[in-house]
N, C-alpha and C positions, 0 to 999 in steps of 0.2 A: 662572608659566607659564600662559597662557590655553589652555584645551583646546577652546574653541569652534571653533578653526580646525583641529582634528584631524579627519581624514577616516577614516571606517570603510570598509574595503574587504575583499574576500576575499583570503586569503593567496596564493592561486594567481595573483592579478593582479600581484603584486610579486616573485614568486620563480619559478624554474624547477625542477621536480623532476628530479633525476638518476636515470635509470633504466637506464643501461648496466651490464650485468653482465659479468664476466670470469672465466675460469679462472686463478687466480693463478700456476699453473705456467707460463703463457705470458708472465709478466712478469719472468723472470729468477730469480736465487737468493733475493733478499730483497725484502720489501715492508714498508711501514708499514701495520699492520692495526688498524683501529678495531673491535675486538670488544667485546661487552657486558662480559666480565670485565675486559678491559684498561681500558675507560673507567671502570668501577666502582672499580677499584683505583688508577688513576693520573690519571684525568681526561682522558686523551688516548690516542693509539694506541701500539702497540709495534712495534718492528722484529722480524719473524719470518721464518723460512725458509719459502719457498713450499711446500717439500715437506711441511711440517707442517699445511698448510691444505687441507682435504679437500672443500670445497664452493665453489660459485660465489659471488663477492662483488660488491658495487657498486664500480665503477671511479670514483675521485675524482681531482681535479686539485689540490686545495687551495683554501681559501676558501669551500667549502660549509659550510652549517650542518646538522649531523646532529641528528635527534630520534628517540628510540627509539619503535618501535611496540609493543614488549614492555613490559608493566606500566607504562603511562604515569603511574601514581601516583607513580613514582620521579623524574619530571621530569629525565630525561637529555637534555641539549641542549648542544652544544658546536660550536665553529668548528674546521674541519679546517685544520691547519697545513701550509703548503707544504713539500715535501721533495724532495731530489734522487732519492730512491727512489720507485718507483711506490707509489701510495696506494690502499688498498681498505678497505671496511668490510663488516661483517656486513649481510646483507639484512634484519636486524631493525631497521635504521635506515632512516629516510626522509632522503634527501639533498636539500637545498634550496640552490640557487644564487641568492643575493640579486641583484635587479635594481638599477637606479640610484635607485629611489625608497625604498630601505630600507637602513639601515646594518646590516651583518652583526652587530655586537655587540648592537644594539637587538633584532634578530630573535632572537638566542640568548637574551637575557634575557626577551623575550616568551614564548618557548617553555618557559622555566624557571618562569614565574610561576604563582601559585596559580590564576589565572583559566584559563590553558591546561590546567593539570593537571586541574582539575575538569571542563572541557569534554571533554577526551579520555577521562577516566575514565568519563564517562557513556556513551561510545560503545564500550566494550570488547565484544568478540565472543565471549569464552570465559567459561565459568562456573568455570573452574579458577583459583583465586586466584593461584597462582604463575606462571601462563602466560596472562595476559590480554593481548589485542592489540587495536590499532585498525588500520583500513585506511589506506593512504596518503592517500586522498581525505578521510578524517576530519581529517587534518592540513592538507592544502592548502585545505580549505574553511572553515577557522577564520576568523572575522571578526577583523580587527586594526585598532585605531585608530592612525593614523599622524599625528604632527606633521611639521613640515618635517624634511628630512634634517639640517640644522644642529641643530635641537632634539633629534633622535634622538642625534646625536653627543654633545651636552651631557649627556643622560641616561645614555648609555653610559659616558662619562668619570666621571660621578658614581658610578655603580654599580661601575665598575672599582675605584675608590679605596675605597669603603665595604665592598664584599664582600671585598676583600683584607684589610682590617682585621679583619673577622669571621673570615676564614679563618685568619689568623695566631693569633688567640686559640683557635680550634678546634684548630689543630695543637698548641698548648701543652697543651690539655686532653687530647688523644690521647696526647701524650708522658707526661703525668702519670699517665694511666690505665695505660699500659704499665709505668711504674715501680711502680705499685701491684701489678700482676700479677707483676712480678719479685720484689717484696717478699713477696708471698703465697707464691710458690714457695720463696723463701729460708727463710721461717719454717717451712714444712712440712719442708723438708730438714733444718733444724736440729733440729726436734723428733724426726724419725725417726732422726737420727744420734746425738743425745745422750740421748734419752729424758728421764726426770725426774731423773736423777742428775747430768746436766750434763757427763759425760765421754764422749769418743769412744773407742771401742775399735778393734779391727782392722777393716780394710775387707773384711768377709766377704760383702758384697753389692756387685756390680760397679757399681751406679749410685748408691751412697752413699759419702761419704768415710770412714765408719766405722759401726759398730754397737756399742751398749753390750755389755760382756762378759757381762752377765746375760741377754741376749736370745738366742733361737734364730734360726736362719735355715733356709729351705727353699723349694724350688720351689712355686709356687702350687698345682700339681696334687696335691701331697702333703697339703694341708690343706683342699682344697675340690674339688667336682666342677665342672669347666668344661664347660658345655653351650652349643653354638651354637644360635641361633634357627633358625626355619624358617617358610616362607611357604606359604599355600594357593596353588595354581596352577590357572588363571591368576589373578593377583592382582587383576585388575579385574572379576572375576565377582561380581555383586552377591549371589549366593547365600551368599558368605562373610561378609557384613556385615549388621549388625542394630543400629540406633540404640538398641535396648533391650537389647543383649547384655550379658552379665555381665563380659566382659573387654575392656579397652581395647586398641586396636591401635596399637603404638608405631612411629612412623617417625622417621627421623633428624631431621626438622624439629621433632618434639615434644621430643626430647632437647635440641636446640640452643636451643629456647625456654625450657627449664627450667634451674634451678640444681642444687641438691643433690638435691632430691626431685622425682619425677614425680607430679603430682597430677591431670593431665588430658591427654587427647589429643583429636584431632579426629574419630577414627573408633572404632567398636567392632565386634568380630567376632561373628558368629552362633555357635551351638553347633557347627555344621559347620566353620566357619573355625577355631575354637579347636582342634578335633581334628587339624588339619593344621599347627598351629603349636606353640610352646613357651610354655605358660602359666606365669606367675610369681605368687607370693604377695606381698602387701604386706610390705615390709621386706627384699626380696631386692635384691641389687646386680647390675647388668649394665653392660657396657662396650661402646662403639662400636668396631668393628674395620674399618669401611669409612668412606669419606668423611672426616670429621673423626676421625681415629684417636685412641683413648685417652680419649674423654670418658666419665667414669663417672657413674652416677646410681643412686639408691636409689628403688624404686617405693613409693608409698604406696597404690597401688590395684591390684586384680587386673588383670593385663595380659598380652599376648602379644608376643613379640619375633620379628623376622625374622632372616635369616642375616647381616645386617650388624651383629649384636650377639652377644656371648657373656655368659651368666649365670654368676656365681660363686656356686655353690649350696652350702648347708650348710657354710660355712667354719667352721673351728675357732677363728677369731679374730673379733673384733668387725667386722661389715660396715662400720661407720662408719669404723673405722681403715683398712680396705682402700680405702674411698672416697678417703681422703687419699693413700694410696699411689699410686693411679692419677691423682688430680688433679694431683699433682706433675709427672707426665709423664716423669720421668727413667727410670722403669722400662722405657720403650720404646726407650731409646737403644741403638743397635746392632741393633734389630729393624726399623727403618725410620724415615723422617722423619715427624714428627707433622704433622697438618693437610693431608695430601695424599690422593690417591685410592688410596694403598697399601692392600691388603687383607691383614689378618692372619688367623689362624685359632685354633681352640681349643687346638691343640697348642702354638703359639707363645706364647699367653697363659699357658698352664699351665706353661711352662718358666721364666717370670719368677721369679727368686729374690727373696724378700721377707724383711724383718725381722719377728720374732715376739716381741713383748714378753711378759713373764709376764702371766697372766690378770688378776691383781690390778692391774696397772699400765695395762692397756688402757683401761678406762673413764676413768681420770683423764687419760690422754693425749688421749683424744677430747674430753673437756671443755675441756682447754687449747687444743686446736686449734680447737674450735668458737668459743671466746672470741676467739682470734686472728683467725679468719675474719670474725667479726662486725665487728671494727674495719675490716678491709679492705673488707667489703661496704659499710659506711657511706661510706668514702672513695670507692669506685667509684660508688656511687649518687649522691653529690653531684656528681661530675665528669660523669656521664652526664646528670643533670638540667640542669646548666649547658650542656652541649653541645647538648642538645635545645632549650633556650631560645634559644641563639644561632642554631641552624639555622632555628628558627621565625621569628626576627627577620629573618634574611637573606632568607627567602622573602617575608615581609611587605614588606620594603623594596623588593625587586625588583618585586613586584606593584603597590605604590603608585606607583613611579616610572614603569613602562611604561604605566600606565593614567591618568597625569596627575593623581594625587591630591595632589601638591605640586610646587612649582617647583624642579626639580633645579639650576637655575642659582644659586639662593640658599640652598638647603637644605644642612644639614650632618648627616651621619650619626654625629656624635661621640657620640650617646647610644645607639647601637645595641648597645653592650656594657654599658650601665648595669646594675648589679646583678651583674655577672660580673667578678671581678677578673682582671687579665691575669697 
């Protein structure tokens, strides 16, 4: 494919920005809603009751190409599917209606390309990493190189086929990672049910099939002090923060980004900030009770926690064993659904009944669980590396195709998954 006949034009010259906003309650009982969470989770919109949508939305007809203004580094771009239901989207999207000179799929791939991602990322208007935005005009003023419409369709057909191949392999990697997660939980459940003796006793803990007869059981509050975190207020007052402070300030994002141990955070508290929070010593265990409920972590650094966490302090059993109790997640059954915005509290956490192995058995049980988890970690790590490589190749393929770096009419993407078994 010769690119000498490709014409560089501003994006606004070949698309029309959709700017009509609407109150969804005026559109009937249900709409198809293209929200950021829905697109991230499913790649498309979701049918939602209009009563659950509390703000004005972009009114769409179908056929528009949406690109996210929020965090452009994530390259969210998709074509809106026509529907018999009214269609709306978050105003965090820019809606673009393609004109006759541009193929909608080619436009969507252009907006997903690394070239576009870098161009928009350089225009972000916020210093907050999690909420960076570009203006609609940053999108519509992007320069785009256009071949003929027939060539655009050829490129889009090629990318449809090749990205579908990559996506199928990515789906398999995700399914395999989910199986590893299930296996991880099964191993922990087995260890906590059978102990080192290999026999299951009576079901004395409601979330385990049984507990060895030689073990005790008790509510967590009987063997540890359960203390909820606290925050200095107002939390955005800089007087409470100090880059040279002695205590790290723990946020949900810090715990999400960590595995078993907390070794770093992005913020530190001042001495005044520490006085209004709950400081923890290295080696202490705490658990998330808001947002992603039930995520346990052991701190390796002096830190402070807010009221979205509870600390399990001075336990009479090994904190590492308690870590696995919470990591399993079964202990929260009946208390609420994991992974939601449900808030628990220190009393609820303290009421959880747990198995208590003899002191001499706890260290050995932790060693066995650590060895088991190392195997799972290696499997998960390999799968995540393969998925990252595939995603990188997918992005590179799109970028090369929409910028004319190869002839899509003769190219084959059969090597895009080379090095990654299906």
